[in-house]
C-alpha positions in Angstrom: -94.4 112.1 -49.2 -96.6 113.5 -51.9 -96.8 117.2 -52.7 -99.3 119.2 -54.8 -98.1 121.0 -57.9 -98.8 124.3 -56.1 -96.6 123.5 -53.2 -93.9 122.1 -55.5 -93.9 125.4 -57.4 -93.7 127.5 -54.2 -90.8 125.4 -53.1 -89.0 126.0 -56.4 -89.7 129.7 -56.2 -88.0 129.8 -52.8 -85.1 127.7 -54.2 -84.7 130.1 -57.2 -84.4 133.0 -54.8 -81.6 131.3 -53.0 -79.7 130.3 -56.2 -77.7 133.6 -56.6 -76.4 133.2 -53.0 -75.4 129.6 -53.5 -73.7 130.4 -56.8 -71.7 133.1 -55.3 -70.6 130.8 -52.5 -69.7 127.9 -54.8 -68.4 130.1 -57.7 -70.3 128.0 -60.2 -72.2 130.8 -62.0 -71.2 131.7 -65.6 -68.5 134.3 -65.8 -70.4 136.2 -68.4 -74.0 135.1 -68.5 -75.2 137.7 -71.0 -72.9 136.2 -73.6 -74.6 132.8 -73.4 -78.2 133.5 -73.9 -79.9 135.0 -77.0 -79.1 138.6 -77.6 -81.7 141.3 -76.9 -82.3 142.0 -80.6 -82.3 138.3 -81.6 -79.0 138.4 -83.4 -76.7 135.4 -83.5 -74.7 134.6 -80.4 -70.9 135.1 -80.8 -68.4 132.3 -80.0 -71.3 129.8 -79.7 -70.5 126.5 -77.9 -73.0 123.7 -77.3 -72.3 121.6 -74.2 -73.8 118.1 -74.4 -74.1 115.9 -71.3 -74.8 112.2 -71.8 -75.8 109.9 -68.9 -73.7 107.0 -70.3 -71.7 106.8 -73.5 -72.0 103.0 -73.4 -75.8 102.9 -73.7 -76.6 101.5 -77.1 -79.4 103.9 -78.0 -77.6 106.9 -76.6 -74.6 106.0 -78.6 -76.8 106.2 -81.7 -78.2 109.6 -80.7 -74.7 110.8 -80.0 -73.3 109.9 -83.3 -76.3 111.4 -85.2 -76.2 114.6 -83.1 -72.5 115.2 -83.5 -72.8 114.7 -87.3 -75.8 117.2 -87.4 -74.0 119.8 -85.4 -70.8 119.5 -87.5 -72.9 119.9 -90.6 -74.3 123.1 -89.2 -70.8 124.3 -88.2 -71.8 124.4 -84.5 -68.9 123.9 -82.1 -69.7 121.4 -79.3 -68.2 119.9 -76.2 -69.3 116.4 -75.0 -69.4 115.0 -71.5 -69.9 111.4 -70.2 -71.5 111.2 -66.7 -70.8 107.4 -66.6 -74.2 107.0 -64.9 -73.5 109.3 -62.0 -75.7 112.4 -61.3 -73.1 114.0 -59.1 -70.5 113.8 -61.9 -73.0 115.2 -64.4 -73.8 118.2 -62.1 -70.1 118.9 -61.7 -69.7 118.8 -65.5 -72.6 121.2 -65.9 -71.0 123.6 -63.4 -67.7 123.4 -65.3 -69.4 124.1 -68.7 -71.2 127.1 -67.3 -68.0 128.5 -65.8 -66.4 128.1 -69.2 -69.1 130.1 -70.9 -71.2 127.4 -72.5 -73.8 128.9 -74.8 -76.4 126.1 -74.4 -76.8 123.0 -72.3 -78.1 119.8 -73.8 -78.7 117.3 -71.0 -79.4 113.6 -71.0 -80.1 113.5 -67.3 -78.8 110.6 -65.2 -81.5 110.4 -62.5 -84.5 110.3 -64.9 -88.1 110.9 -63.9 -87.2 113.2 -61.0 -88.5 116.8 -61.1 -86.3 117.5 -58.0 -83.1 116.5 -59.7 -84.1 118.2 -62.9 -84.9 121.4 -61.0 -81.3 121.6 -59.8 -80.0 121.7 -63.4 -82.7 124.2 -64.4 -81.7 126.5 -61.6 -78.0 126.4 -62.8 -79.0 127.3 -66.4 -81.6 129.9 -65.4 -79.2 131.7 -63.1 -76.6 131.8 -65.9 -79.2 132.8 -68.6 -78.3 129.8 -70.7 -80.9 127.9 -72.9 -81.4 124.3 -71.8 -82.5 121.2 -73.7 -83.3 118.0 -71.9 -83.6 114.9 -74.1 -84.4 111.2 -74.1 -84.8 110.5 -70.3 -87.9 111.7 -68.5 -87.4 114.8 -66.3 -90.7 114.7 -64.4 -92.4 111.9 -62.5 -96.1 111.0 -62.6 -98.2 113.7 -60.9 -95.6 116.4 -61.5 -96.2 116.9 -65.3 -95.4 120.5 -66.2 -93.7 121.4 -62.9 -90.4 121.9 -64.9 -91.5 122.7 -68.4 -94.3 125.0 -67.5 -92.2 126.8 -64.8 -88.9 127.8 -66.4 -88.3 129.9 -69.5 -85.9 128.9 -72.3 -86.1 125.2 -71.4 -87.4 122.4 -73.7 -87.5 118.6 -73.8 -87.1 116.2 -76.7 -88.2 112.7 -75.9 -91.0 110.1 -76.1 -94.2 109.1 -74.4 -92.7 106.9 -71.7 -95.6 104.5 -71.8 -95.9 104.1 -75.6 -93.1 101.6 -76.0 -94.6 99.3 -73.4 -98.1 99.5 -75.0 -96.7 98.8 -78.5 -94.5 95.9 -77.2 -97.6 94.4 -75.5 -99.5 94.7 -78.8 -96.7 93.1 -80.7 -96.3 90.2 -78.3 -100.1 89.6 -78.0 -100.6 89.5 -81.7 -97.6 87.2 -82.2 -98.8 84.8 -79.6 -102.3 84.5 -80.8 -100.9 83.5 -84.2 -98.2 81.1 -82.8 -99.6 80.0 -79.5 -99.3 76.2 -79.8 -95.7 76.3 -81.1 -94.7 78.7 -78.3 -96.3 76.6 -75.6 -93.5 74.0 -75.6 -94.8 71.8 -72.8 -98.4 71.9 -74.0 -99.9 73.0 -70.7 -102.0 75.7 -72.3 -100.1 78.6 -70.8 -97.1 80.6 -71.8 -94.3 81.0 -69.3 -92.3 84.3 -69.7 -89.1 86.0 -68.3 -88.9 89.8 -68.0 -85.8 91.8 -67.9 -86.0 95.4 -66.6 -83.5 98.2 -67.0 -83.2 100.9 -64.3 -85.4 100.5 -61.2 -86.8 104.0 -61.1 -86.7 104.8 -64.9 -90.2 105.7 -66.1 -89.7 104.0 -69.5 -88.4 100.8 -67.8 -91.3 100.8 -65.4 -94.0 101.3 -68.1 -92.4 98.7 -70.5 -92.3 96.2 -67.7 -96.0 96.8 -66.9 -97.7 97.4 -70.2 -95.9 94.8 -72.3 -97.5 92.1 -70.1 -100.8 93.8 -69.4 -101.5 94.7 -73.1 -100.4 91.2 -74.3 -102.7 89.6 -71.7 -105.6 91.8 -72.9 -105.1 90.6 -76.5 -104.7 86.9 -75.4 -107.9 87.2 -73.3 -109.9 88.5 -76.2 -108.7 85.6 -78.3 -109.7 83.1 -75.6 -106.2 82.4 -74.1 -105.1 82.6 -70.5 -102.8 85.3 -69.1 -99.0 84.9 -69.4 -97.4 83.3 -66.4 -94.1 84.5 -64.9 -91.6 81.6 -65.0 -90.6 81.8 -61.3 -93.7 81.3 -59.1 -91.8 82.5 -56.1 -91.0 85.9 -57.6 -92.9 88.9 -56.1 -91.7 91.5 -58.6 -92.1 89.3 -61.7 -89.0 90.8 -63.4 -85.2 90.6 -63.0 -83.5 93.9 -62.6 -80.2 95.0 -63.9 -78.4 95.7 -60.7 -75.8 97.9 -62.4 -78.6 100.5 -62.8 -78.3 100.3 -66.5 -79.7 98.1 -69.4 -76.8 95.8 -70.0 -76.5 92.7 -72.1 -74.1 91.2 -69.6 -76.6 91.3 -66.7 -79.1 89.4 -68.7 -76.6 86.8 -69.9 -76.0 86.0 -66.2 -79.6 86.0 -65.2 -80.8 83.9 -68.2 -78.1 81.4 -67.9 -79.0 80.7 -64.3 -82.7 80.6 -65.2 -82.1 78.0 -67.8 -80.3 75.7 -65.4 -83.4 75.5 -63.3 -86.1 76.1 -65.9 -85.8 73.9 -69.0 -87.5 71.4 -71.2 -86.1 68.5 -69.3 -87.8 69.7 -66.1 -91.0 70.6 -68.1 -90.9 74.2 -66.9 -89.1 75.8 -69.8 -89.2 79.6 -70.2 -91.2 80.0 -73.4 -91.1 83.8 -74.0 -88.6 86.6 -73.2 -89.5 90.2 -72.8 -86.7 92.7 -72.5 -86.8 96.5 -71.9 -84.1 97.1 -74.5 -82.5 95.3 -77.5 -79.2 95.1 -75.6 -80.9 93.1 -72.8 -82.7 91.0 -75.5 -79.2 90.2 -77.0 -78.1 89.0 -73.5 -81.1 86.6 -73.3 -80.4 85.3 -76.8 -76.7 84.7 -76.0 -77.7 82.6 -73.0 -80.4 80.7 -75.0 -77.9 79.9 -77.7 -75.6 78.3 -75.1 -78.4 75.9 -74.4 -79.1 75.2 -78.0 -81.9 77.6 -78.7 -82.4 80.5 -81.1 -79.6 79.3 -83.4 -81.4 80.4 -86.6 -80.8 77.0 -88.2 -83.3 74.6 -89.6 -84.8 72.4 -86.9 -83.6 74.4 -84.0 -86.2 75.7 -81.4 -86.6 79.5 -81.2 -87.9 81.0 -78.0 -89.6 84.3 -78.9 -87.5 87.3 -77.7 -88.8 90.8 -77.8 -86.9 94.1 -77.2 -87.0 97.8 -77.6 -84.9 100.3 -79.6 -84.5 98.6 -83.0 -80.8 98.8 -82.6 -78.5 97.6 -85.4 -77.8 94.4 -83.6 -81.4 93.8 -82.8 -82.5 94.3 -86.5 -79.8 91.9 -87.6 -81.0 89.3 -85.2 -84.5 89.7 -86.4 -83.4 89.4 -90.0 -81.7 86.1 -89.1 -84.8 84.8 -87.4 -83.1 84.7 -84.0 -85.0 87.5 -82.4 -88.7 87.9 -82.8 -89.5 91.7 -82.6 -88.6 95.1 -81.3 -90.0 98.6 -80.9 -88.3 101.3 -83.0 -87.0 104.5 -81.3 -85.6 106.8 -84.0 -82.2 108.2 -82.8 -81.7 110.2 -86.0 -85.1 112.0 -85.6 -84.2 112.9 -82.0 -80.8 114.2 -83.0 -82.3 116.2 -85.9 -84.8 117.8 -83.5 -82.1 118.7 -81.0 -79.8 120.1 -83.6 -82.6 122.4 -84.9 -83.2 123.8 -81.4 -79.4 124.4 -81.0 -79.3 126.2 -84.3 -82.2 128.4 -83.1 -80.3 129.3 -80.0 -77.2 130.1 -81.9 -79.3 132.5 -84.1 -80.8 134.2 -81.1 -84.2 132.7 -81.5 -86.5 130.8 -79.2 -85.6 127.1 -78.9 -88.9 126.0 -80.6 -88.9 128.6 -83.3 -90.1 127.1 -86.6 -90.8 123.7 -85.0 -94.6 123.7 -85.1 -94.7 120.5 -87.1 -93.3 118.5 -84.2 -95.9 116.9 -81.9 -96.2 118.3 -78.3 -97.5 116.9 -75.1 -101.2 118.1 -75.3 -102.4 115.8 -72.5 -100.6 117.8 -69.8 -100.3 121.1 -71.7 -96.5 121.0 -71.9 -96.0 123.1 -75.1 -92.2 122.9 -74.7 -92.2 119.1 -74.7 -91.7 117.5 -78.1 -92.8 113.9 -78.2 -91.3 111.7 -81.0 -93.3 108.5 -81.6 -92.2 104.9 -81.2 -93.3 102.3 -83.7 -93.4 98.6 -84.1 -90.3 97.7 -86.1 -91.1 96.1 -89.5 -88.2 94.9 -91.6 -90.5 95.1 -94.7 -91.1 98.8 -94.3 -87.4 99.8 -94.5 -84.6 100.2 -92.1 -83.8 102.9 -89.5 -80.6 104.9 -89.9 -77.7 103.0 -88.2 -75.8 105.5 -86.0 -74.8 103.0 -83.3 -71.1 102.8 -83.9 -69.3 103.9 -80.7 -66.9 106.8 -81.0 
């Protein structure tokens, strides 16, 4: 059921009015809310502790952000506490309640259920009632049609992330340009069409949705302009035209399983070989490559056939595979830049300033007027233009 922004805001205003009652009942409000927020005269906050909530420590990109952010906070002598939701929103909400009760000074949230203003609103209410600054990062906090419902409604809340659709557009551009230059060698069976497999991360995640859509749409647009037909999904019986990680994540293991099964039924001997792999993340691309190597492809050796595999994240593993000629391309998402931006906001909060003080150089979401949403750009990874900081080692 669709709601207008006005009705959504009214609903949230009613919900805000009920929060103090709920908090008294559940005893989850901060014990001393005044201590957590910026002081009235803008002076530094005493006994400052930053509480950081990750949706999943095992996510490759999030692991990179985590390592970069903890290093940044340590360098600024900011005390922090980390929490792993292990991909469970109920767990994360409980962790946030615990942090507030223990007098957290700022909440830094990588939300589990991304792209849901309703789920985001619950966390905002907790922070607002306790007078604690709140930073969301990486995972979208509002779905299409609700842009600004959160970030234009609450005070002392900010978001650091990306344009959810940009990675998909760039991936489509990268794939289209590659295929127009290598079409005949990619078309293994010579039927004049390229057969592809698509691996999607989370079902409802905005970034996964857009990467799945635009990587194919934009590649097709480039192919069409060059006189080539659209890409063809390898399984003609598929309605979705993607294979979803049923763990609700972006795992390498899920794709190893899918791709191994695919290659048993779709191969050169049967003249229906998968000729292109598109993955929503580098971890998923790694899974496809592992399966391909089991069948003798993408070995990086002279004379071996390489099926083009494209990912997103420019992870350390992905960059290494590209350097070896085993993986074809990826889209860079700069974990260090995200960590630096968050750390600067945290330092502002510690010094009693607005979260976005002195951050005018960062790009904002001008399309929807979300001044408190910082958008960090993606880019097509180019090995020739230098590497991205490697912060992917798990702690």
